[in-house]
C-alpha positions as CSV (number, residue, x, y, z in Angstrom):
1,M,-14.4,-8.7,-24.5
2,L,-17.4,-9.6,-22.7
3,S,-17.4,-9.5,-18.9
4,N,-18.7,-12.8,-18.0
5,P,-20.4,-12.2,-14.8
6,E,-21.3,-15.6,-12.6
7,N,-24.9,-14.0,-11.9
8,S,-26.8,-13.7,-15.2
9,R,-29.5,-11.8,-13.6
10,L,-30.3,-9.8,-10.4
11,A,-33.6,-8.8,-8.9
12,I,-34.6,-5.3,-8.4
13,H,-34.0,-4.4,-4.8
14,R,-37.5,-4.2,-2.9
15,K,-39.2,-3.9,-6.2
16,D,-42.6,-3.9,-4.5
17,E,-42.0,-0.5,-2.3
18,R,-40.5,1.4,-5.8
19,K,-42.8,3.8,-7.2
20,I,-42.7,5.6,-10.7
21,M,-41.5,9.1,-10.2
22,W,-43.5,11.0,-12.8
23,W,-41.7,14.2,-12.8
24,T,-38.4,12.9,-13.5
25,V,-39.9,10.9,-16.2
26,F,-41.3,14.3,-17.3
27,A,-38.5,16.0,-17.3
28,I,-35.8,13.5,-18.8
29,G,-38.5,12.9,-21.9
30,A,-39.0,16.3,-22.6
31,I,-35.4,17.4,-22.3
32,H,-34.7,14.0,-25.4
33,L,-37.4,15.8,-27.4
34,A,-36.7,19.1,-27.1
35,A,-33.1,18.3,-28.2
36,L,-34.6,17.3,-31.6
37,L,-34.8,20.8,-32.2
38,A,-31.2,20.5,-33.2
39,L,-32.4,18.7,-36.5
40,N,-34.1,22.0,-37.6
41,P,-31.1,23.8,-39.6
42,A,-32.5,27.1,-38.3
43,Y,-31.1,26.3,-34.9
44,Y,-27.7,25.5,-35.8
45,S,-25.1,28.0,-35.4
46,R,-21.5,27.7,-35.1
47,S,-21.0,29.1,-32.1
48,G,-24.1,27.1,-30.2
49,L,-22.1,23.9,-31.5
50,V,-18.9,25.6,-30.2
51,L,-20.7,26.5,-26.6
52,G,-22.4,23.1,-26.5
53,I,-18.9,21.3,-26.6
54,V,-17.1,23.6,-24.4
55,L,-20.3,23.4,-21.6
56,Y,-20.1,19.5,-22.4
57,Y,-16.7,19.4,-20.8
58,V,-17.6,22.0,-18.0
59,A,-20.5,19.8,-16.7
60,G,-19.5,16.1,-17.3
61,M,-15.2,16.5,-16.7
62,L,-15.1,19.8,-14.2
63,G,-18.7,18.9,-12.6
64,V,-19.3,15.0,-12.6
65,T,-16.3,13.0,-13.1
66,L,-13.5,15.3,-11.0
67,C,-16.3,17.3,-8.6
68,F,-19.0,14.8,-7.9
69,H,-17.0,11.8,-8.2
70,R,-13.4,12.0,-7.5
71,L,-13.5,15.2,-4.8
72,L,-16.6,14.7,-3.2
73,T,-17.6,11.0,-3.2
74,H,-14.0,9.8,-2.8
75,R,-12.1,12.4,-1.5
76,S,-9.3,11.6,-4.1
77,F,-7.7,14.8,-3.5
78,Q,-8.2,18.2,-1.6
79,T,-8.3,21.7,-3.0
80,Y,-9.9,25.1,-1.9
81,K,-13.5,25.3,-0.3
82,W,-14.3,28.1,-2.9
83,M,-12.8,26.2,-5.9
84,E,-15.0,23.2,-4.4
85,Y,-18.2,25.1,-4.4
86,F,-17.5,25.9,-7.9
87,L,-16.7,22.8,-9.2
88,T,-20.1,21.9,-7.2
89,F,-21.5,24.6,-9.5
90,C,-20.9,22.8,-12.8
91,G,-21.6,19.5,-11.4
92,V,-25.1,20.8,-10.7
93,L,-25.4,21.9,-14.3
94,A,-25.3,18.0,-15.5
95,L,-28.4,18.3,-13.9
96,Q,-28.0,14.4,-12.4
97,S,-29.3,15.5,-8.9
98,G,-27.8,17.6,-6.4
99,P,-24.7,16.6,-5.1
100,M,-25.3,15.0,-1.7
101,Q,-28.0,12.5,-3.4
102,W,-25.5,11.8,-6.0
103,V,-22.8,11.2,-3.6
104,A,-24.8,8.9,-1.4
105,Q,-26.2,6.9,-4.1
106,H,-22.7,6.5,-5.8
107,R,-21.4,5.5,-2.4
108,I,-24.0,2.5,-2.1
109,H,-23.3,1.7,-5.7
110,H,-19.7,0.9,-4.6
111,K,-20.9,-1.2,-1.3
112,E,-23.2,-3.3,-2.8
113,A,-22.0,-3.3,-6.5
114,D,-23.7,-6.0,-8.7
115,D,-25.7,-7.2,-5.3
116,E,-29.3,-6.9,-5.1
117,P,-29.0,-3.6,-3.4
118,D,-27.0,-1.7,-6.1
119,P,-29.1,1.3,-7.4
120,H,-28.3,0.4,-10.9
121,S,-26.5,-2.9,-11.6
122,P,-27.0,-4.0,-15.3
123,L,-27.2,-7.7,-13.9
124,V,-30.9,-6.5,-13.8
125,T,-31.2,-5.4,-17.7
126,F,-28.8,-3.4,-19.7
127,L,-31.5,-0.8,-19.8
128,W,-32.3,-0.4,-16.2
129,A,-28.5,0.1,-15.3
130,H,-28.7,2.8,-17.9
131,I,-31.6,4.5,-17.4
132,G,-34.6,2.7,-16.1
133,W,-33.3,2.7,-12.4
134,L,-33.9,6.6,-12.6
135,F,-37.7,6.9,-13.1
136,V,-38.8,4.7,-9.9
137,S,-38.1,6.2,-6.3
138,M,-35.2,4.0,-4.5
139,P,-36.0,2.5,-1.3
140,D,-33.7,5.1,1.5
141,C,-32.4,7.2,-1.0
142,H,-34.7,9.7,-2.5
143,A,-35.8,12.0,0.4
144,Y,-33.4,14.0,2.0
145,E,-33.8,12.3,5.7
146,D,-32.6,8.9,4.4
147,Y,-29.6,9.9,1.7
148,C,-28.0,12.6,4.0
149,R,-27.1,9.7,6.2
150,F,-24.8,8.6,3.5
151,A,-23.0,11.7,2.8
152,K,-22.4,13.1,6.3
153,D,-19.5,15.1,5.4
154,L,-21.7,17.1,2.7
155,D,-24.7,17.4,5.1
156,R,-22.7,19.4,7.3
157,D,-22.1,22.2,4.7
158,P,-24.8,24.8,4.5
159,V,-23.6,25.9,0.7
160,Q,-23.6,21.8,-0.2
161,R,-27.1,21.5,1.2
162,F,-28.2,24.2,-1.1
163,F,-26.7,23.3,-3.9
164,D,-28.5,19.9,-3.0
165,R,-32.0,21.4,-2.7
166,Y,-32.2,23.7,-5.6
167,F,-30.0,21.9,-8.1
168,F,-32.6,22.0,-10.7
169,Q,-33.6,25.7,-10.3
170,I,-30.0,26.5,-10.6
171,W,-29.9,24.2,-14.0
172,A,-33.1,26.4,-15.1
173,S,-31.6,29.5,-14.3
174,F,-28.8,28.9,-16.3
175,A,-30.2,27.4,-19.1
176,G,-32.6,30.9,-19.2
177,L,-29.0,32.8,-19.0
178,V,-27.6,30.7,-22.2
179,Y,-30.9,31.7,-23.7
180,L,-30.6,35.4,-23.3
181,A,-26.8,35.6,-23.9
182,G,-27.5,34.2,-27.6
183,E,-30.1,36.5,-27.7
184,L,-27.7,39.5,-26.7
185,Y,-24.9,38.0,-28.9
186,G,-26.8,38.4,-32.1
187,G,-30.5,37.0,-32.3
188,L,-29.4,33.3,-31.5
189,G,-31.0,32.4,-28.0
190,M,-32.8,29.4,-29.2
191,S,-29.3,28.0,-31.1
192,W,-27.5,28.5,-27.7
193,L,-30.5,26.7,-25.7
194,V,-30.7,23.9,-28.1
195,W,-27.0,23.2,-28.8
196,G,-25.3,24.8,-25.4
197,V,-28.0,23.5,-22.7
198,L,-30.4,20.5,-24.5
199,V,-28.0,18.6,-27.1
200,R,-25.1,18.7,-25.1
201,Q,-27.5,17.4,-21.8
202,V,-28.7,14.4,-23.4
203,L,-25.0,13.6,-24.6
204,L,-23.8,13.8,-21.5
205,W,-26.4,11.7,-19.6
206,H,-26.0,9.2,-21.9
207,A,-22.1,9.3,-21.9
208,T,-22.2,9.1,-18.0
209,W,-25.0,6.5,-17.7
210,L,-22.9,4.4,-19.8
211,V,-20.7,4.2,-16.3
212,N,-23.3,2.6,-15.0
213,S,-24.1,0.2,-17.9
214,A,-21.5,-0.5,-20.3
215,T,-19.0,-1.0,-18.0
216,H,-20.5,-3.5,-15.6
217,L,-20.8,-5.5,-19.0
218,W,-18.3,-4.9,-21.6
219,G,-14.7,-4.5,-21.7
220,Y,-11.5,-6.2,-19.8
221,R,-10.4,-6.5,-16.3
222,N,-7.1,-5.6,-14.6
223,Y,-8.6,-6.9,-11.3
224,K,-10.2,-9.9,-9.7
225,T,-12.9,-7.4,-8.0
226,D,-16.0,-9.1,-6.0
227,E,-18.6,-7.4,-9.0
228,E,-18.5,-7.1,-12.7
229,S,-16.7,-3.8,-13.3
230,T,-14.7,-3.6,-16.5
231,N,-12.2,-1.1,-18.2
232,N,-14.2,0.1,-21.4
233,W,-12.4,2.3,-23.8
234,W,-15.1,3.9,-25.7
235,V,-16.6,5.1,-22.5
236,A,-13.5,6.2,-21.5
237,L,-13.4,8.5,-24.7
238,F,-17.0,9.8,-23.7
239,A,-16.7,9.8,-19.9
240,F,-13.5,11.9,-19.3
241,G,-11.8,8.5,-18.3
242,E,-14.2,7.1,-16.2
243,G,-14.4,4.0,-18.5
244,W,-11.5,2.5,-16.9
245,H,-14.0,1.4,-14.1
246,N,-12.4,-1.9,-13.2
247,N,-9.5,0.1,-12.3
248,H,-11.5,2.3,-10.2
249,H,-13.3,-0.4,-8.0
250,A,-9.8,-2.0,-7.3
251,D,-8.8,1.4,-5.7
252,Q,-11.6,3.5,-5.2
253,R,-9.3,6.4,-3.4
254,S,-6.8,6.7,-6.2
255,A,-7.5,9.9,-8.3
256,A,-6.1,8.2,-11.3
257,H,-8.3,5.9,-13.0
258,G,-6.4,4.8,-15.9
259,Q,-3.3,3.0,-15.1
260,R,-1.6,1.1,-18.4
261,W,-0.1,3.5,-20.7
262,F,-3.1,3.3,-23.1
263,E,-5.6,3.9,-19.9
264,I,-6.0,8.0,-21.1
265,D,-7.7,9.5,-18.0
266,I,-7.8,12.9,-18.8
267,T,-9.8,14.1,-15.3
268,Y,-6.7,12.7,-13.9
269,M,-4.4,14.8,-15.9
270,L,-6.7,18.1,-14.8
271,I,-6.2,16.9,-11.3
272,R,-2.5,16.8,-11.8
273,L,-2.0,20.5,-13.6
274,M,-4.4,21.6,-10.6
275,G,-1.6,20.1,-8.4
276,L,1.0,21.8,-10.2
277,T,-0.7,25.3,-10.1
278,G,-1.5,24.9,-6.4
279,L,-5.3,24.3,-6.7
280,A,-5.1,20.5,-5.5
281,W,-2.9,18.8,-3.2
282,S,-3.2,15.4,-0.9
283,I,-3.6,13.6,-4.3
284,N,-4.1,9.7,-4.0
285,E,-2.0,7.9,-6.4
286,P,-2.8,4.7,-7.3
287,S,-1.8,2.1,-4.1
288,K,1.2,0.0,-5.1
289,R,0.0,-3.0,-3.1
290,I,-3.3,-2.9,-5.4
291,V,-1.2,-2.2,-8.5
292,A,1.0,-5.2,-7.8
293,K,-1.7,-7.8,-7.9
294,R,-3.1,-6.6,-11.6
295,V,-3.4,-9.5,-13.5
296,D,-1.1,-8.2,-16.2
297,I,1.8,-8.0,-13.5
298,M,4.1,-10.7,-12.5
299,V,3.5,-10.5,-8.6
300,D,6.4,-10.8,-6.2
301,Y,4.3,-12.5,-2.8
302,D,7.4,-12.5,-0.8
303,A,7.8,-8.8,-1.2
304,L,3.9,-8.4,-0.7
305,R,4.2,-10.2,2.8
306,V,7.4,-8.4,4.0
307,S,5.2,-5.1,2.9
308,D,2.4,-6.7,5.1
309,E,5.0,-6.9,7.9
310,M,6.3,-3.5,8.1
311,N,2.8,-1.8,7.3
312,N,1.5,-4.0,10.5
313,R,4.4,-2.7,12.9
314,T,3.6,1.0,11.6
315,A,0.0,1.4,10.8
316,S,-1.5,4.4,12.3
317,H,-5.2,2.5,12.3
318,V,-6.9,5.7,11.6
319,L,-10.6,5.2,10.9
320,Q,-12.0,6.5,7.7
321,T,-16.0,5.7,6.6
322,Q,-17.4,5.7,3.4
323,T,-20.2,8.0,5.4
324,D,-17.4,10.7,6.0
325,P,-14.7,9.8,3.9
326,T,-11.1,10.8,4.8
327,I,-12.2,13.9,7.1
328,P,-9.4,14.1,9.5
329,V,-10.5,14.0,13.4
330,Q,-9.4,17.1,15.2
331,V,-8.7,17.2,18.8
332,P,-7.3,19.7,21.1
333,Q,-3.5,19.7,21.8
334,M,-3.1,18.3,25.3
335,P,-0.4,19.8,27.6
336,S,1.2,17.0,28.8
337,A,1.8,13.2,27.9
338,A,-0.5,12.1,31.2
339,E,-3.1,14.2,30.1
340,A,-2.8,13.0,26.2
341,Y,-3.2,9.4,27.5
342,E,-5.9,10.3,30.1
343,A,-7.9,11.5,26.7
344,A,-6.7,8.7,24.7
345,L,-8.3,6.6,27.9
346,R,-11.6,8.2,27.7
347,A,-12.1,8.3,24.2
348,A,-11.2,4.4,23.9
349,G,-13.8,4.0,26.8
350,E,-16.4,5.5,24.7
351,A,-15.4,3.5,21.3
352,K,-15.8,0.6,23.7
353,E,-19.3,1.6,25.0
354,A,-20.3,2.2,21.4
355,A,-19.3,-0.9,19.6
356,A,-20.8,-2.6,22.9
357,K,-24.3,-0.7,22.0
358,A,-23.8,-1.5,18.4
359,L,-23.5,-5.6,19.2
360,Q,-26.5,-5.4,21.5
361,Y,-28.8,-4.2,18.1
362,A,-27.1,-6.8,16.1
363,A,-27.7,-9.4,18.8
364,Q,-31.7,-8.5,18.5
365,A,-31.2,-8.7,14.6
366,I,-29.9,-12.2,15.1
367,A,-32.4,-13.3,17.1
368,H,-35.2,-12.4,15.2
369,K,-33.7,-13.8,12.3
370,Q,-32.9,-17.2,14.0
371,Q,-36.7,-17.2,14.8
372,G,-37.8,-16.6,11.3
373,A,-39.2,-13.3,12.0
374,V,-38.0,-11.1,9.5
375,E,-39.5,-13.0,7.0
376,K,-42.9,-13.2,8.7
377,A,-43.1,-10.1,10.6
378,D,-45.7,-7.3,10.2
379,H,-44.6,-3.6,9.2
380,A,-44.6,-2.7,12.7
381,V,-41.8,-5.3,13.7
382,K,-39.8,-4.4,10.2
383,E,-40.0,-1.0,11.3
384,L,-38.5,-1.5,14.5
385,L,-36.3,-3.8,13.3
386,E,-34.9,-1.0,10.4
387,R,-34.7,1.5,13.3
388,A,-32.5,-0.8,15.2
389,K,-30.2,-1.1,12.1
390,D,-30.3,2.7,12.1
391,M,-29.4,2.8,15.6
392,G,-26.5,0.1,15.3
393,M,-25.0,2.0,12.7
394,A,-25.0,4.8,14.1
395,A,-23.4,3.3,17.2
396,V,-20.6,1.8,15.2
397,E,-19.9,5.3,13.4
398,Q,-19.9,6.7,17.1
399,A,-17.5,3.9,18.2
400,K,-15.0,4.4,15.2
401,F,-14.7,8.3,15.7
402,A,-14.3,7.5,19.3
403,A,-11.6,5.3,18.2
404,A,-10.0,7.7,15.7
405,Q,-9.8,10.3,18.5
406,A,-7.8,7.9,20.9
407,H,-5.5,7.6,18.5
408,E,-4.7,10.9,17.9
409,F,-4.2,11.3,21.5
410,S,-2.1,8.3,21.5
411,S,0.1,10.1,18.3
412,Q,0.4,13.0,20.9
413,A,1.9,10.9,23.6
414,G,4.0,9.5,21.3
415,Q,5.3,12.8,20.2
416,Y,5.8,13.6,24.0
417,A,8.0,10.9,24.8
418,A,9.7,11.5,21.6
419,N,10.7,15.0,22.5
420,A,11.0,14.4,26.4
421,K,14.3,14.9,27.9
422,E,16.5,11.8,29.1
423,R,14.8,12.0,32.6
424,A,11.2,12.2,31.8
425,A,11.8,10.0,28.7
426,E,10.9,6.5,30.0
427,S,7.5,7.9,32.2
428,A,6.3,9.8,28.8
429,R,7.0,6.4,26.4
430,Q,5.0,4.2,29.4
431,F,2.8,6.6,29.1
432,A,2.6,6.7,24.8
433,E,2.5,2.6,24.6
434,K,-0.1,2.5,27.0
435,S,-2.5,4.7,25.1
436,R,-1.3,3.1,21.3
437,A,-2.5,-0.1,23.4
438,L,-5.8,1.8,24.1
439,A,-6.1,3.1,20.8
440,Q,-5.5,-0.4,18.8
441,E,-8.3,-2.2,21.4
442,A,-10.7,0.3,20.4
443,V,-9.8,0.5,16.5
444,E,-10.6,-3.5,17.0
445,A,-13.8,-3.0,18.9
446,A,-15.1,-0.6,16.2
447,T,-14.1,-2.9,13.4
448,R,-15.7,-6.0,14.9
449,A,-18.7,-3.9,15.7
450,A,-19.1,-2.8,12.2
451,D,-18.6,-6.1,10.6
452,E,-21.1,-8.2,13.0
453,V,-23.8,-5.4,12.3
454,S,-23.3,-5.8,8.9
455,V,-23.5,-9.4,8.7
456,A,-26.7,-9.4,11.5
457,F,-28.5,-6.5,9.6
458,Q,-28.4,-8.1,5.9
459,G,-31.0,-8.2,4.5
460,I,-33.3,-6.1,6.7
461,G,-34.4,-2.7,5.0
462,R,-31.9,0.0,4.4
463,P,-28.6,-0.9,2.7
464,I,-25.5,-1.0,5.2
465,I,-22.8,1.7,4.3
466,T,-20.0,0.1,6.2
467,S,-16.6,1.6,7.2
468,T,-13.1,0.8,6.5
469,I,-10.0,0.8,8.4
């Protein structure tokens, strides 16, 4: 079944600013040509073929789908740092850029899916989404100082920065080790290199590229999402469950992409196995509210309404951001309810100040838009607007972080109230209620600022990645 997108064609985002990256063209082209050595029977060996299959799973499933995608990008589960680093090494062997750049580009894809700033929408053309976008520079997402803004959680980790900087050298060194190991094994260095590295690399590239291209064109849809993602069984077969792409766009943080009985997702099976062995925890299952809206399910709207009312009364309002996903805010433990309230008061004030600052930048952009200055502006004015956009989003992030701090401190005050003896309980409860109200005000201010900044700066320079609550 074909997807039927409303937008049959899409322009390439900021096409005039893109430049051909000749080194990438050469590297991808050379590896494709070198893989043709597999047609020479002299380079075939059973051990080389087995090595290629094993490394296909190691680099593809452990590295790309499990680590780069579900762990680093969406934080669908948690694991030990040493395991995260091992899985990141596996992902580097897939030669799909470093982890930070991969994560940043994928987060932009989700924010801008099938809109013009999307790095690889097939609504441009199938070949553009599949491979063409790799050959040209992407404005604001190829230089480290640009894309690190969209992967702040990884940028704080020196090991992840090392992998991101030296991914090609690591891949090339591993290829050399494969050749040497093959020679030591029995003079099979070239066979292992051809099948274990080159052929495996080309097949894995195209399997994962199909997630960008085919699963936004062909397949069926479980959810009516605001882009053209589809579920495609044959992409899921080659890409370790990533082909259930419409499910993923509907519920990005879920570790499980397959949802119906026939939607087999071997990456999720591995995550569950890691959970059983203690190597993974906090595994995000599909949201019951989202699954209830699947097109093949009869939705009980009354039950959803009651659920919404309950959630509104009990929601924690902890902020999570696309640039810093699911990382908990660490705050010191206050020694009393009163001090927790004071800390919440300070954090809420900081959040409101940052939100006000963000709105000031947004107002500047709106004024320029109303005057028609964005389209007519010279390069210097556009640079000023782009800088204002960066500063506006930075202020939003500060507001959200401070609001999350306010929530954490209000939780401490609430805990003191719950534990207080009868004589002090009323005072503690008052502190808890006031701090919760402050935290909620901070959340609302940060959310309003994020929404207004996103609208105000739409179409100005760098793509915006907004935060969610």
